[in-house]
C-alpha positions in Angstrom: -38.9 -11.9 -13.7 -37.8 -9.0 -16.2 -34.5 -9.4 -18.0 -31.9 -6.6 -17.8 -30.7 -5.2 -21.1 -27.0 -5.8 -22.1 -26.6 -1.9 -22.1 -28.1 -1.6 -18.7 -25.7 -4.1 -17.2 -22.8 -2.2 -19.0 -23.9 1.2 -17.5 -24.1 -0.5 -14.1 -20.7 -2.1 -14.4 -19.3 1.3 -15.5 -20.5 3.3 -12.7 -19.2 0.7 -10.4 -15.8 0.8 -12.0 -15.7 4.5 -11.6 -16.6 4.6 -7.9 -14.3 7.1 -6.2 -13.5 6.3 -2.6 -13.2 8.8 0.1 -11.5 7.9 3.6 -14.8 7.1 5.0 -16.0 4.9 2.3 -13.0 2.5 2.2 -14.1 -0.7 3.7 -12.1 -1.2 7.1 -11.8 -5.0 6.6 -9.7 -5.3 9.8 -13.2 -4.6 11.8 -15.0 -6.9 9.6 -12.9 -9.9 9.3 -9.6 -9.2 10.8 -8.1 -8.6 7.5 -5.0 -6.3 6.9 -6.0 -5.8 3.4 -8.9 -3.6 2.0 -9.5 -5.0 -1.7 -13.0 -3.7 -2.4 -12.4 -3.7 -6.2 -10.6 -7.1 -6.3 -7.6 -5.5 -8.0 -5.5 -8.2 -6.3 -6.2 -12.1 -6.0 -8.2 -13.4 -2.7 -5.0 -15.7 -2.6 -2.7 -12.8 -2.3 -4.8 -11.3 0.3 -4.6 -14.3 2.5 -0.7 -14.3 1.9 -0.4 -10.6 2.9 -2.5 -11.2 5.9 -0.5 -14.0 7.1 2.9 -12.1 6.7 1.2 -8.9 8.5 -0.3 -11.1 11.3 2.9 -12.5 12.2 4.5 -9.2 12.0 2.2 -7.6 14.5 2.5 -10.6 16.9 6.4 -10.1 16.6 6.7 -6.5 16.7 3.2 -4.9 17.4 3.4 -3.0 14.3 0.3 -2.7 12.3 0.3 -2.6 8.6 -2.8 -1.8 6.3 -2.8 -2.2 2.6 -5.7 -0.8 0.7 -6.2 -1.2 -3.1 -8.5 0.9 -4.8 -9.8 1.9 -8.2 -10.0 5.4 -7.6 -9.9 8.2 -5.2 -10.9 10.9 -7.7 -9.0 14.2 -7.7 -8.4 14.0 -4.0 -4.7 14.3 -3.0 -3.0 11.0 -2.1 -1.0 12.6 0.8 -4.2 14.1 2.3 -6.2 10.7 1.6 -3.6 8.7 3.2 -3.4 10.9 6.3 -7.1 11.0 6.7 -7.4 7.2 6.2 -4.6 6.5 8.5 -6.2 8.5 11.3 -9.6 7.5 10.7 -8.7 3.8 11.0 -6.0 4.6 14.0 -3.3 2.3 12.3 -0.8 1.6 14.8 -0.7 1.2 18.6 -0.5 4.1 21.0 3.1 5.3 19.8 1.6 5.2 16.2 3.6 2.4 14.9 1.7 2.0 11.9 2.1 2.0 8.0 -0.7 2.4 5.5 0.2 1.2 2.1 -2.2 2.8 -0.5 -2.4 1.7 -4.1 -4.8 3.6 -6.2 -5.3 2.2 -9.9 -6.5 5.4 -11.5 -4.6 7.5 -11.6 -1.5 5.5 -10.6 -0.5 5.9 -6.9 1.7 4.0 -4.7 2.3 5.7 -1.4 3.7 4.3 2.1 2.1 6.4 5.1 4.2 5.7 8.4 3.0 6.9 11.9 5.8 8.7 13.8 6.5 5.2 15.9 7.8 3.7 12.6 9.6 6.8 11.3 13.1 5.5 12.6 12.7 2.0 11.3 11.0 3.0 7.9 12.4 6.4 7.1 11.2 8.0 3.6 14.7 6.8 2.0 13.9 3.2 2.8 10.3 3.4 2.0 11.1 4.8 -1.6 13.7 1.9 -2.1 10.9 -0.6 -1.2 8.6 0.9 -3.7 11.2 1.6 -6.3 13.2 -1.8 -6.1 10.4 -4.4 -4.8 7.0 -3.0 -5.9 7.2 -0.7 -8.8 8.8 -3.3 -11.5 6.0 -5.7 -10.9 3.4 -2.9 -11.0 4.7 -1.8 -14.3 3.8 -5.3 -15.8 0.2 -4.9 -14.4 1.0 -7.4 -11.5 -0.2 -5.9 -8.3 -0.1 -9.2 -6.7 3.6 -9.8 -6.9 4.6 -6.2 -6.3 2.6 -6.0 -2.9 3.9 -9.2 -1.7 7.5 -8.2 -2.5 6.7 -4.9 -0.8 5.1 -6.3 2.3 7.7 -9.1 2.8 10.3 -6.6 2.5 8.6 -4.4 5.1 8.4 -7.3 7.4 12.0 -8.3 7.0 13.2 -4.9 7.8 11.2 -4.6 10.8 12.0 -8.1 12.2 15.7 -8.7 11.3 17.8 -6.0 12.7 21.1 -7.4 10.8 19.1 -6.9 7.5 18.3 -3.5 8.3 21.8 -2.7 9.3 23.0 -4.1 5.8 20.6 -1.9 4.1 21.7 1.1 6.1 25.3 0.6 5.3 24.5 0.1 1.7 22.6 3.4 1.5 25.4 5.2 3.2 27.7 4.1 0.1 25.0 4.5 -2.7 25.2 8.1 -4.0 23.1 7.3 -7.0 19.7 7.2 -5.9 19.5 11.2 -5.2 17.2 12.8 -2.9 14.1 11.2 -1.6 11.9 13.8 -3.6 13.6 12.8 -6.7 13.3 9.2 -5.8 9.6 9.6 -5.3 9.1 11.4 -8.8 11.0 8.7 -10.5 8.6 6.1 -8.9 5.5 8.0 -10.2 7.1 8.4 -13.6 8.2 4.8 -13.8 4.7 3.5 -12.4 2.6 5.6 -14.9 4.3 4.2 -17.9 
């Protein structure tokens, strides 16, 4: 058996690490093993995938809402907005009333995006999604900890969708909070903080 040189192994690793996904090439693990998490580059631990699967399975049983988490190395020069929309439609996330949420994380360049179907826009409006990103996910991401950030974010989404009292408390606090600015400014702040 012929040995592979160290430089050849490095080249193979580099090519794989720089793989750029299209919506069509992202593995839909829901169809393969009923997982809610597509993590083809192993950017989060398998134990984290199992925890997220457990939370999102309970959420779907309780509310019928479907959440998909996709964690990728790169989508190249593609727009994260277009990529998310295409992937959301391709996978058909959510039931007939499109009560789905796609959480997209891209390592290079740093992207964190929530894409909601119209059936969840009332429960998860842009403002709440941006607050979840800013307060629950981005602080861990800035430390290089995707696992904790995603677990925090998924747990917050689940709590909002399953606990009406908690959602009412959030809504009340948002009415009195004038420091966060417009959703666009919040989004820009998230991008700026995450890329540091």
